[in-house]
Every structure is written in structure tokens, then in C-alpha cells.
N, C-alpha and C positions, 0 to 999 in steps of 0.2 A: 567097568569102563566109565559108566555114568557117574559113579561116586568119585573116581579119580578126576574127572572133568570138573565136577563141582568144587572139589578141594583146590584144584589148580586155580580156577577162576576166583574163588573166594579169597585165596591167598593174595592174588594180584589186587583184588578190590580192597583188601585190608591195607595194602601198601598205598594205593591211590587215595583211599579215604583218609588215611593218616596225613598224607601230603595235603589233601583237601582241607582238613581241619587246620593245619598249620598255616596254609595260605590265608584262611579266613581270619586268623588272629591279627594279621597285618592289614588286610583289606578293609576291615571294619572301620579303621581310623583314617582311610584315605579317600579324598575326593575322586570322582570318576576318572579324570585324566591320569592321575597318578596310580590309581588302582589298576588301570589298564596296563601301564608299563611294569608295575610291580609283579603282576601275574603273567606277563607275556611268556616267560620260560615254560609255564605250564601248557599254554596253547601250542608252543613249539614242540614240547614233549609229546603231547597227544598226537600231533601230526606225524612225528617221528615214529611213534609206537604203532599207529594204525597203518601207516604206509610202508611198513617193513614186513618181510617174510612172506610176500605174496606169490613167489615163484622160486623154483630151483631148476627148471628146464623149460625150453620153448617147444619141446617135442610133444605133440598131442596126437593120440591114435585116432584112426577112423572108427574103430569099434568102441562101445561104451566102456568108460573107465571111471572108477570111484576112488577118491582119495580122502583120507582123514589125517589131519596134521596137528601136532602140538608144537608151537614155536616159542622159543625164548629169545628175548632181546636184552642187550646191555648197552645203554646209551651214556655217552660221556658229555658233560656239560662244560662248555668253554668259559673262560674268564669274562669274555664279552657279554655273556648272558647273566652275569652276576650283579651288574650295576646298571643304573639308568640315571639320566639327568631329570630331576623333578620339575614340575610346572605348578608351583603353588597356586597361581591364579588369584593371588591376593596382593593388592597394592602395597608396595614397600618391602616385599620379600624377594630376594634374589634367587634365581635358579642356577647360579653358578656352582659347579662341583657336582659330584655324583653321589648316589646313595644306593642301598642294597635292594635288589629284587628278592623274591622269597627264597631263591637258591643261593643268594649271596651271604654276607656275614654281618657287617656292622651298618646300622642306619646312621643317617646324618642329621644335623641340627642346623636350622637357619634362623637368623635373627631379623625381626621386623617390628613394625609399630605395635603389634599385638603381643609381643614377647617372642618366646622361642617356638618354632614350628618343628616338631619332632617327627621323624620318619622311622618306621619300624625296621628292625634288622631282619636278616634271613636265617636260614638254617644250614648254611655252609655245605651245600650238597654239590658234589663233583661228578656223580654218576647215578644212574637209576636203572634197576632191573625191571623187567616186565615180561608178560607171557600172554598168549592167546591161542585159541584153537580155531580151526576152520575145516569146512567140509566142501569138497568140490566133486563135480561130476561132469562128464562131457563125452562127445562123440563127433565124428566128422571134422576133426581139427578145431573144435570150439569147446570151451570149458566155462562153466558157471561156478563161482565160488561164493560161499555164504559164511558169514561170521554172525553168531547170535547168542545172546544170553538174556533171559527175562529179568525184569526188575527184582533186585534183592535188597534186603536191608542189612547194613553192617553198622551196628550201633545207631547213631542218630542220622546216618547217611543212607540214602537209597540210591541205587545205581543200576544201570542196564546198558546194553550195547547191541548194535546190529551193524552189519556191513555186507556189501555185495561187490562182486568183481566179475568181469567178463573178459575172456582171453580168446584170441584166434591165431592159429598158426598160419602165417602167410607163405612160409616156405613150401607148403604143399602145392602151391600153384606154379612153382618154378622148378623145373627139372635140373638136376645136376648141382644144386647148391651143396657146398661141403659142410654146412651147418644148418641148424633150425633157427628160425626167427619168428617172433610173435609180438602182437600188440595187445596190451592189457589196460583196462579202465577199472578204477577202484573208487568206491564211496563208502565211508565208515562214519559212524556217529556214536558218541557215548554221552550220557548225562549223569550228573551227580548232584543230589539235592539234600540239604540239611532239613530234616523233618522235625526239628526241635519245636516244642511249644513256645519257647522263648523267641519272640519276634526279633529281638536285637541280635540273635544269632543266625538269622536267615541268610542262606548262601546257596547259590545254584550256578552250576556250570553246564553248558550244553555245547559240546565240541563236534564240529563237522569237518570232515577231512576228505579231500579229493586228490586223485593221482591218475596220471596216464603215463605209461612207459612203453618202450620198445626194448625187447631183450632177446638175446641169442644164446644158443648153447650147442655144445658138441659132445657127443657120447663116444667113448672109447671102449672097445672090448665088450660093449653091451652092459657095462657095469659102472664105469667112471664118467662123470659129467663135469664139464667146465662151463660156467655160465657167467653172464654179465649183462648189464643193462643201463640205460639212461632214462631217468624219470623226471617229469615235471609234476609238482605237487603243491597243494595249498592247504592251510588249516585255519579255521576260524572258531573262536570260542566266545559264545554269548555268556556274559557274566551279570548276575543279579545278586545284590547284597544289601544289607542294612547298614547305612552310613551313620556312625555314631558321633562324628565330629568332636573328638576329644580335645582338640585345640581351640574350639569355639570360634572358628574363623569363617564358617560357612552357614550362618543361621538360616539362609533361605532354603537349604536342602538338608539341614541337620535332622536326624531321627526320622529318616524316610528311606524307602527302598530306592536304590539307584541301579541303573542298567548301563552297560557298555559292551562293545564288541571288540574282541582282541584278536588280531591277526598274528599267527605264528611266523617265524622267520624262514620256514621251509619253502624253497623254490625249486631247486634242482637237486637230484640225487644220482650218484654213480654207485653201482653195485657190482661186485665181483666175488665169485665164490666157486665152490665145488661140491659135488654130491657123490655118494656111493650107493649103488643099488644092490641090496641083498634081498632080492625079491622074496616076499612082497613088501619088504621094508626099505625105506630110503632115508639115509642120513645126509644132512646138508649143513654147510657152514659158509657164511659170507660176511663181507664187511661193506659198510655203507657210508660213503662220504656225503654228508649233508650238514645241516646246521648243527646237529648233534651227532658226531661220529658214533656209529652203532654197529655192534657185532650181533649177528643173528644166527641162531642154530635151530634146526628142526628135526623131527622124526615123523615120518609119514607112512601110513599104511596104504599101499597102492594096489587096487584089485581090478 
């Protein structure tokens, strides 16, 4: 089981680190305000990724229960996240028209007193798979969930993550309710850093994601579960990178490390899904309406 976990996580990190490197190719040539908008879909993706798959039932037992889950997600990237309106911040350059984010396709060119100002293209991405594992344990109608993986190196990129969640079943305090209802709070973080010896390739992301939800579920025949919930969430990504200024328009900050904070588009999420209990194994599938529409499926060992 431990080897399977490592393989699943490393596969996900390979996908993320590839995207990480691709984002860097564009960010190195962008001033902070534009780098912020160019990388915003990544901040949104991290928020979508970490705030998914946290529950499949609001029912929590009074006696101790342990759960181990492997969860897969598939997120769809909308056209509105593929472009942004640049802000050159240089006199004489117009910011009319849009250009590509890193998930878009073609970059744009702007004419000004210093010549052409070129913006990078993207990688024309319309969807993104991801996966995570989590461990949970609880009793007396309360559950603690943990997500964790230590720092690992994938090529020139090091990455690690951890997360925590707390859930409480409020329906246990009310007799006669025809369904279960619970409140859950989540906090997750992931960091990715380029450890290359070449200073001009320095790049670091640190994503922090918070969510609070209320969800309900109904179990039929002790085997079939229907569930749904409403969630408020937020995601912020701190970005540090080496600005190379290829257009030679920002001499005051050229060839220096720059920092900016990027907020994801995630605000509210609606989740609906179902699960089948073939004890001690539970299979679940749900859809999530949020900034990036996401399908989530999981398999859990429940003891």
C-alpha cells in the first residue's frame, strides 16, 4: 500500500511540476502585475484541487471509525480563464485587447515608444487531472481528516503538501431528522520550488487553500448514499520568480527576484453525488460546480 501511495503521489507531482515548469517559461518575462494574471488559473486550479473530495457522507458514528481514501479529480478549464487584459505599466503602451494566460493559446503584441512588447502564449489546456489521498478518524460525531506528503524532488522541482479538516455531524442533536447534516472546515497547502543552480530560473509557488461547507446525506438500504453540499472557499498563491525583462522596459526591476500574491477565482461550490458502500469499501462519485467544473471519484477503506 505504501508503494502504491508513493507512485500515485509522484505521478501527480510529475504532472504538476511539468505545468510548473511551463508556467515559468512565460512568467520569467513578465512584470509582477502581468505575471499575477498570467498564472491566476494555476491558483484557481490548486484551490479546486485541494477543496475537492473531502466528503461523501454527513453521517458520523459515535464509536471510533477510521477511513483511508484515494481520490481522483478531473477539472475543466473555461474559456474565461484562458485570457487576461495586460497592464504593461509603461508609458505609451496600450492595454487594449487580451492575451493568453498559461492555459490559453496565443500571446499578443503591443506597440509603443520602445518597440514591440511581446506577451507569451500558453499551452492550450482545457482540462486537468489530479489525485490525492487522505486519512480520517473520528468518534462521537466528529472527524479529523489529514492530508500529508513530505518534500520530494522531481527533477529540478521540490514539492510537498499537507492539509487538515474537521467535521461535525449536527443532526445527532436533533431527533427525527430524515437525513444527516454536517459542518466541515478545511485548510490545505502545497509548495513547489525550482532548486536549479541557475538563478535566472528561480521560481517558487506556495498555495494556501481554505474552505468551509455544510453538507447533507441520506442513506438507503444501509448501502446507497446520496449527498450534496454548499461550500465557501478561497485560494491564494504566493509567487516568487526571477524577472528577466526580455523587452528591456523595466530597468529598475530587471534581473531581480520579484514577488506577488495571486488569488484564485474560487468562491462558492455546489457539490452533488452518490456513494455505494460494499463494506468495508466505499465508492463515490460527485460533480462540483465551481470556477473549474470538476468531477471527483474516490475509493475509501472504512473500518
